[in-house]
N, C-alpha and C positions, 0 to 999 in steps of 0.2 A: 324770323330771325331773331337771332339771341341778342340782347346786351352785350356789350361790349363791360366787363369784369374790369374794374380801374379798386388799384391800391392806396385810394382817397381817404378818406376821413371822410367818415356818414355827414352826409348836409344837415341846416341846420332845419332845415323844414320836415327832414325827413324823424329827427330829436324831437320833435316840436310834437309826432302824431303817435310817436312813442305812449302805451300807455304807462304812470307810474306803475311802482310795482309796492305791494300793501305787504311790509313786511312783520305786521301785526297778525296776519293770515298763519302764518308757517310759527312754526316752533321748536325754539330750539332747546336741546336738552345739553346739560350740564354737565359734565365728567362724574358718573356715581360717587369718585371714588375722593373727589379731588379739596372736600373738606376735608378727611382723610388724612392726604397728603402734604396738606397747606398743616395742620394740627400737629401731625409724627415730622415735619421738618423735611419729611421725604424728599429728597435730589431727583429728579428722573434722571440718564444717563445716554449715551449710547447705547445705539445698540454692539460695539466696536467694546473690546476686555479691557478697561481703565489700565495706565500706568501703575497702578499698585500689584493690578491683580496679577499683570505682566509680572513682576519682580518678586510677586510672590511664586512663582511658575516656578521649582526644579528645571535647569535645562536639562537637553535630553540627552542618557551618556550612548553615545552610537559604537564605542569601544567596545558595550556590553551585549550589543545588541547582533542576530542573524538576520540577514536580509536573506529570504525567499523569496522568489518570480513562481509569481500566478501559473499555476497549468493549465489553465483556462483561457490568459489572456490572448495568446500566442495564435492559437486556432479560435479565437474568438474576433480580432484583428483584420485575421484574416480572409473571414467567412463576413466581417462587415466590408470586409475594400472590395469586395464582387459587388456589393451593393450599388444602382445605379443613381444616381442623382442629376436635382436637374431633369431639364427639360430635353426631348429627340434622343437620336441615337445611341448606344454608348461607343466609345471606340473599340477599329480594329482590333480583334486580342480581347479584351474586354468582354466580350460577350457572356454571360450565364447561359444560354441552351434557349431550349425554346420555354416561352412565358403561356401557359393556358390565361385566357381570359376568366377570373370569376367573379361574384359578385359578391356584395357585402352589405348589410343592411344595418347598419344603426341611427341610433335615435339621431334627431336633430340637432340635439344641445355636444351630443358627442363628437358630432361629427363639425361645430361649430369651434371644438376645443382643438380638435384639429388641425385646424383651416389656421388658428393662431398660432401654436405651437409651429406648423411648416415652415407659415409666413417669418416667425422668428428666426423660423432655423435654415430660413433663403432656401427654402426644397420646395414640394407638393407632395402634398396630400397621400400622396401613393407612395412616393421614396418612402417617404415618416413612418408610414403601415410597411415597407417593408423593410427595415431599420426596424423595428420594434417585433413583428412577427423574428427576424434573424437571433435575436437579443436574446428573445425568450425561448424560443428552441435553441439555445444553445448553450445557455444555462440550465436548461434541462439531459443536455448532452443529445438529442434525439437529433439534430440538425447532421446530418452526413453529403457532404457535399460528391457529387458525383466526379 
């Protein structure tokens, strides 16, 4: 039988049972550039552009530019729209035809990366693989849906 979990703070007894951490055993490495940064007075900034650099940038003159549509974007979007995401059967009319099962063997680190990416996109690994394959073949112009 499992113990009931609670959101309480740890008890005094359990804290006393915990061993002390010996920080002398750990080596804390200093930033190798810290002395140079301090000596030269370099100020670290955020990863975004500063207001001064944005002011220096010229404004884009859209009256002189010509917008051209990407000739591959439409066909790639149509093909990618047919990819089934999530679990279960596709909706009626969205079926892509027979899909024979194939085996794909990949090293464990690659599977882990695929699982992580699928989790971040809220989809399945197999839907992600289908998307990657269709996108790759669309870029090569080798994919011609029936």
